[in-house]
N, C-alpha and C positions, 0 to 999 in steps of 0.2 A: 389661284386661290379662291375658294368658295366663300360666299357670304351666307351665314346661317341666319334664317328668319325664325324668331321665337314667337310662336303663336300659343296663347294660353286660353284654355276654356275656364271660365270663372264660375265657381260656386259661391253665390252671395247669400249670406245668412240674413234673414229678415224676421224681426219679432212681431209676427202678425197677431199674437195673442198674449195675454198677460201670463206671468209666471216665469220661473227660471228655465235655463237652457239645459237640455239633456242630450244623451247620445242617441243618434238616429241610426237605426240599423235596418229599417225598412223604408218604403216610399209612401205612397198614398197622398193624403192631403197636405203633408208637410212640404212637398216639393212644388215649387212654382215654375222655374225655367232653367234651362241649360244654356250657358253662354260660351262664346269663343272670342278671345281677345289676342292682340299682338303686342308683345313687348313687356307689358306690365299687367299685373292682376288687378285691374281697376275697370270700372264700368266705362270710363272714358276711352279705354283701349279696345272696346268690343268692336269686332269686324264681322262683316258678312261675306266678303269676297277677298280672294288673294290672287294677285298678279305676280307671277314669278318667271324665272328663266331656267332653261335646261342647265343642269350642273349645280343648282342650289339644293340645299337641304333645309327642310322646314321642321321645326320642333313644335309640337302641339301638346297643350296641357289643358284638360277639361276641368271646369269648376261649375258648381250649381248654386242657384239662389233658393234657399229653403226657409221654412218657418221654424226657426229655433233649432239648436243643436248643430252637430257636425255631420258632414256628408262623407267623411273619410272612409266609411265602410260600404259605400254604394258602389256596386259593380258597373263599369262602363264598357260598352261594346263599340269597337271601331270598325268602320266599313269604308273601303276605298272603291268608288265606282268610276272606272275609266283606266286607261293604260298609259298614264303619264309618268309612272315611276313605281317605286317599291315602298310599301308602308311597313315599318317595323314597330311593334308594340313593345313597350318597356314598362318596368315597375308595376306589373300586374294591371295594366290598363290605365295607369295614371299618367302615362306619357307615351307619345308616339312620334316617330321620325319618318318623314316622307322624303325620299331621295328622288329628285326629279331628273329623269333621263330621256324623256320623250316630249315632243310637242303635242299640244292638244288641250282639251278641257276635261275636268273631272270634278267629282264631289267627294268630300269627306263627311261621313255621318258618324256622330257619336250618340250613343243611346244608353239610357237606363231603362228600367222596366216601364216607366210611364212617360219619359221625356226623350226628345230627340232634337239635335242641332245639326243643320246642314250648312256646310261651307263650300262655296263655289271656288274652284281653282282654275286659272287660265295660265298655261305654260307656253311661253314664246321662246324663240331662239335668242342666243346671247347677242347683245348689242355692243358695238365697240365703244371704248371710251372716246371722249372728245378733247383733243389738246387745244389749249388756248394760248396764243402768243403772249409774251410778257417781256418786260424790261427788268433785268436783274440789277441788284445793287452794284455800284461802282467798286472796282477793286484795283489794286496797284499792279504796275508792270512787273514782270518777272516773278510774280507770286501766284500760287494756285488759288482759285476760287471754287468752292463747292456750290454748285447752282442747283436749287430744287426746281424740278420741272412742274409746270402747272397743267392740270387737266380737270375737266368737269365730268365727274362720274361718281355714282354712289357705290361703285365696286372698287376693289383694290387692284391697281395695275401690278403686274408681276415682272415685266421686262421692259426695257426701253432701248431705243436706238438713236444714234447721233449721226448727222451727215452735214454736208455743205458748210464746213467750218471756214470762217473768214477771220483772219488775224489771230486765231487761237488754235491750240491743239489740245487734244484730250490727254490729260495726265493722270486721271483716275477714272476707270471705266464706268460707264453708266450702269446703275443697278437700282433695284426697287426692294424696299423692306417695309412690310406692313402698309403697303399702298403708297409709301413715299418714295418717289424716284428722284435720283440726283446724279450729277456728273461733275467731275473735277476738270476744270479747264485752266490753261495758262496762256497768256498772250504771247505773241511772237517776241523773240528776244529784243528787249529794249523798246518795244512798241508801246505807244500811247495813242488813244483815240477809240473810235467805235469798232466793235467786233460783233460777230453773231454766229449762230449755228442753228440748224434745223433739228427737230427731234420728233419722235412719236413714242407712244407707250402702248403696251399690249395687256389685255386681260383675257384669260382663257383662250389664248390664240387669236383673239380679235384685236386688230391693230387700229389705233386711232388715226386721224388725219395727221399730216405733217405740218408742224407749226414752227415758228421762228422765235428763238430767244435772242433778244437784243442786249448787248453788253457795252459797257464803257470802261476803258482801262485808263487809269490815272497815271501820269508820268511821275517818276521818282528819280532824283539826281543820283547817278551812279558814281561810285568811286572808280578812278582809273585803274587799269591792270597793266602789268608789265610782261612783255615777252621778249625773248632774245634767242639768238643762235650763236652765242659766243664760243669760239674755239679755244682750245688750250693754248698756252703760250710757249714760245721757244726762248731759250737763253739769248740774250743780246738783241731782243726784238723790240721794235717800236710798235707796241700793241695798239689795236684799235678795234672796237666793236660797237655797232650802233644798236641801242636798245629802243624798243618800240612801246609806246603807251597807247592803250585802247580805251576810249571813253565815248559813248554815243552822245554825251551831253556837252562835250568840250573838245576843242582842237588846240588849246593853248595849255602848255604844261610847264611846270618847274621841277627840275630834277635835283636830287640831293644824294650825296654820298654819305651814308651813315657811318660806315666803318670799312677798313681795308686791312686784313690781317697781315699783309706783306708790306704795305706802304708803297706799292708800285703805282697805284691807279688814281685817277681823278675822273670827274665826269663834267661834261659841259651842261650847265644848268638849263640851257635853252634847247639844245639839240638832242641831249641824251646820249651823246657819243662818249663811251668809256675808253679812255686812253691810258697808256702806261709805258714806262721805259723799263724793260726787263734787264737786269744785270747779267753779267756773264756767269755768275754763280748764284742762280736764282733758287728760291725755295721750291720744294717739290709740289706744293699746292698752295692756293690762296683762296680765301673767301672774301668777296667784296659784297657789301650790303648797300643796296640803293633803294630809293623810294621816289615817287612822283606824285605831284599834287595838281589838281585842276583848278585850284584857287579856293575851293570850299571843302573838298574831300581828298584824302590821301590814300594811296594804294596800300600803305603800310610797308614795312620793310620786306624786301625780296633779296634772298641770298643768291649770289652768282658764284658757284663753286668752279674753280679753274685748276687744272693740273699742269705741271711742267711736262711738255711733250719733248721727248728725246729723239734725236736723229739716229737712224741706223748706222752701223759701223761703216766708215768710209764716206759718210755724208756730212755736210756742214749746214748750220741753220742760216736762212736768209730772211732778213726782216721784211715785214709786210710793206706794201706800197698802196696806200688808199687811193691815190690818184689813178692808178691802173686797175684798182679793184682786186689786188692780189693779196691774199692772206700770207702770213709767214709760212715758209715751207722748208724742206731740206733738199739739198741738191748733191749729186755726186761730186766729190772733190776732184776726181780725176775722170777723164773720158772712160766710158764703159769698156771693161776688159772681158773677154770670153773665158771664163774659168769653169770648165766642165759644162759648158752650155748655159751657164748662169751669168747674166750681166752683173759685173762686180766692179765696185769702185776701189781700186788699189793702185799704188804707184808703179809696181813692177808689171811687166808683160806688155807687149805691143797692143795698142787699142784695137777693139773690135771694129772692123771696117768691112766695106763691100756688103752692106746690108741695106735692104729697102726700107722705106719709111713705114710701110705697113708692118713689116717684121720687127723693126726697132720698137714700134709702139707695143706690139704683142709681147716682146721680150721684157720690156719694163713692167707691163701689167701682170706678167706671170709671176712677179716677185711677191704679189699679194695685194690685199686691200690697201688703198692709199698710194700705191706706186703707179707711176705713169711716165711717159716720155715728156720731157720738158716742153711747156707751152711757150708761145711767142711772148706773151706778157710776162711770164716768169723769166724768160731770157732778158727782156727789157728791164725788169726789176734789178737783176744782177748787173747788167751793163751800166745802168744809171748810177748804181751804187759805186761801181768801179770808177766811173767817170768823175764822181764827186770826191773821191779819196785822193789827197795829194800824194800818197805813197805810190800811186800807180803812174804818176807823171815823171818823166825823166828829170825834170828840174826840181821836183818836190813841191811845185806850185800848180794848182789846178788851172789848166788852160795854157800853161807855159811849157814849151818843149813838146813832147808827144806822149800819148798813152802807149805803154808797152804792148806790142802785138805778137810777141812770141815767135815761134818757129814758122816763119813765113817765106823763107827762101831768099831773104834780102838782108845782108849785113849792114845795119845802120844803127842809129841811136835807138830806134823804136823796136827793131826785131833782129833776127839772126837767121842764118841758113844752117839748119841742123839736119839730123837724120830724117828719113822719110818713112814713117813718122817716128817721133821720139816717145820716151816714157821715163818714169822715175823722177826723183827729186834732186839728185846730185848732178844737175846740169844748169844750163843758162837760166838765170832767174828772170829773164825777160818773158819766160813762159808762165810766170806766176803772177796772179793778180790778188790784191788784198781787198776784202770788204771792210766797211766802216766798223763792223762789230769785232774786227780783229782776226777773223778767219781768212784763210787763203784758199784760192781755187786755181787749179793748173789747167793750162791749154784752153782757156776760155776764148782766147784769140789765137789763130794759127793752129799748126799741127794737123788736125783733121777738121774739115767743115762738119758741123754737127746738125743732124736732122732734128727739126723742131716742129711740133704740132701747132696748128694755128689756134686751137682752143684747148682747154683742159678737159680731160675725161672723154668718154665715148670712144668712137672709132677715129682713126686718123682723119683730120680735116685739112684740106689744102687751103692755101691763101686765096682770097677773093680778088686778087689784083687783075685788072684788065688793061694795064698800061704796058708799054714796051720801052726797053732802054738798055743799052750796054752799060758796062761799069761806069758809074758816076758818083760824085761825092754825095754821101748820104744826108748830110745836114741840110743841103740846099734843095734836095730833090722832093718832088711830089709824085704821087701815083694814084690814079683814079681807082677807087675801090679800097684803098688803104688809108686809114687815118694816120696822121703824122706821129702819134704816140706809139704806133706799132713798129717804128723803125728809126726815128730820129733821135740823136742825142739832144741834151738840154742846153749845152754850152753854159754851164752855171757861172763861169767867169765873164761871159759876154765878150769874148775876144773876137777880133776880126780874123778873116782867113781860116775859118773853122772847117777844115777839110781833111782829106786823107793824109796830108803832111803832118797832121796832129795825131796820126796813128789810129784814127777812128774806124777805118775800113770804108768800103764802098758798097754800092747797091747795083744789082742787075736783075731785070725782070723780063721774062719771056724772051730771053736772048739765047740763041744757040739751039733751043728746043722749047716746045710748049709744055704746059703742065703747071701745077700749083704746089709742088713740093718745096718746103722751106729748108734752107741750110743757113746756119748762122756762124759767124766767127772767122770764116775763111780757112784755107788749108796751108800746108807747107809749101805750096807753089803759088800762093796768092799774092805775094809781095805787097804792094800798097793796097790791094783790094781786101786784105785780111785786117782784122781788128774786131774789138768786142761788139761794134755796131754793124759789122759786115752782114749783108743779107743778100741771098740769091734765091730767086723764085723761078723754077722751071722744072721740067721732068715729071714723070708719072710716079705713082706710089709704088710701083714694082721695080723701078730703076734703082741701081746700086753702082757704087764707084769706089775704087781703092783709096781715094782721098776723102771719103765721107764716113763718119762714125756717128755716135750718139751719146747722150747723157740722160740718165733717169732722175726723177725727183720723187720725193715722198711727201705727201700732204697729210699732216696729222689730223 
């Protein structure tokens, strides 16, 4: 942007003799002197020399001091001596514009018939502006502050640059308008304290020095916010979801449940755990409204919209187990059957067997998103549910008698010796276990030992066990590399002699062959080794056997 210098030659009228004023159309004795001034048409503004820079334009206006009358009709001649720029004469000689485009010295002469005024001009290269560091007014955290940049210069800066930001970011780009340069900055999220940035400004391509703007960001109490990853609910589920409060100013919160459209849910005021008991005939959707306070500010109401997740045909819902970190899921009610190459849960047809762990995993995942081979903790969730249900004990009392262990090759109170293997529902009910939610599952103990993934999702994961042992009672066993909750029953009735005589099944690791493939439940030849807690770990992921099958799950 160019700065225009306005230089005015002044014609000053002086009454040197008595009498009225008349029109002056000639010169002679009436004219005393020709002047040049800058800025205003006054004697105080008269100048003799002009110092300017390349790129400036100078406006010149000549005026005269005369003895009476007006000099409006006097012709003025303009002469530029020197090659510092171009002189343009306007308004019949009553104005001239000098466009400076070269370094050097020159003179401007303005003449009438009898008078002459000479103005000396010195043209230098453009000088850069000078930035001066400053401290900006304090502004609040998480709010933008428009900061005006300071620089000492009689020219107008046209661009600006920002660098070396500390604890702030640029949220409105730096720009200059009419010589005023500013930038919008916002402090780092929830930050309070000192901040700074470096800046420079430019005029006609000339950059200033880099200087520092020092800032101070004041803290403001933030209201807490709520986040969650709550999953949809299943019928007959014991629902649980942990909500999270975020607040940089507090770590102590009070949770509140404002409303619950279904009446299923409650919230722990201290932990923010949302829990609910879902009935067997649950609503198709629920909206739960919660809020959290840090003692001074509230998050406001947050709606948590949940839908009823339905299980695929042939699958049953399994309630969540927060102790094992297992969300509610759906499991095949029957061992997988090979129906046209598709793993299917149905009563009829001999179970799919002689399949490797890797292939069983792939077959389940081929069913679509959410489908997978059952994981070990999902198996334990079902086994613990079965263990705690009196309907699965031969006496009708938990811990008294034995858990039914199905088709295990041994005719006794706990199991029976059936076909190798069996299928269908019109058979010995010792093959059926009941969950606490009222659903039944077949052959979870006995019939075929079932391939199980150590973790949920991804590729098949072998067990990390590095202990060795032949078949032994599972409740009393320990194994290096395996936590007890991955294989042990809970013994909820705290009875003595809690072993395979109770129909629990037994454990064998790294016996007969090496490898980490997991099989649960035992098979139709397992006898006392079979049971819902039966676990065998050995063999490689490509191994298969006619006594081994699998079961898929669906995770909503």
